[in-house]
N, C-alpha and C positions, 0 to 999 in steps of 0.2 A: 485547438480546443481552448475554450475560455472557461475559467472557473467562475461560477456564479453561486451565490448563496453562502451558507455557512454549514459547519458540521457541529452538531451538538455532542459534546464529549464531557461526561461527568468527571469532576475533579478527582474523585476516588479512583475511577477506572484509569485515568491518566497517570496518577501517582503510582499505581500498581505496575503499570506498563513501564514507567520510568525506572522503577527498581529492578525489573527483570530484563531490560534491554540495554544494550550498549548505546552510546550516542549515535553511532552509525545506523544501527538497527532502528532506533526510534525515528531518525530522519527519514529513512526509506519507508518505514511503516506509515508515518504521517503523510508522506507524499501519496502513497497508495490509497489511504483513507480519503484524502481530499479528492481523488480522481474516481472513487467508487460511485456506482449508481445507487442513490439512496431514495429513489422514488418508490414508495410503498404500493402505488397503483400497479406497477409492473412487477409481479411476483417472480417472474423468471430471471430478472436481472438484479433484483434488490440485494444489496450487499456484495455484488460481484463487480469485478473490473474486467473489461474485455482485454483481448491481447494488447499488451503494451510493451513494445520492443525496448530493450535496454538502451539502445541508441537514442530513442526518443526521450527517455527519462534523463539521459545525460545531456542532450541538447537543450531541453526545455526547463528542467527542474534542478538537476544536480550537476551543474556544468563543470565543477572542479573534480568530479569523481571519474574514475576510469570505468570502462564497461566491465572489466574483471571484478572490480570492487562491488559494483552493483549486483553482479551475478552471485558473488560469494555471500554478500549480506542477505540477498533474497533467499538463497538456499538455507541460510541460518534461521531466517524468519519462518520458513516452511518447517524446518526441523523442530522449532519451538512451538509450532502450532498456531502462529498468527495468520498465516495464509494457508489455503488449501487449494491445490491445483484442480482446475475443472477439466472434465474430459474433452470439451470442445475448445479448450484453450482459455487462457485467462485464469483468474484466481477469485476465490471467495475470501473476503476479509472478515 
């Protein structure tokens, strides 16, 4: 997967998230935001990220993190409401 384009994120929104998230949570959250489908033409997948295995996150994006750390931080983000698991797999951001 190749990352193309940019993600528009308002400074205020970013600062609020920065205050409510730990450094690890913010890193994983930003990784997911960058990989999320933001094409408004496709309403079914807009704001969603398809199944993304923890191993792939480790191999491609957070190489120094363990799979257990990714799992723990992801659960924390779900608990705080930053991700919502989807019934078919994947997450809504």
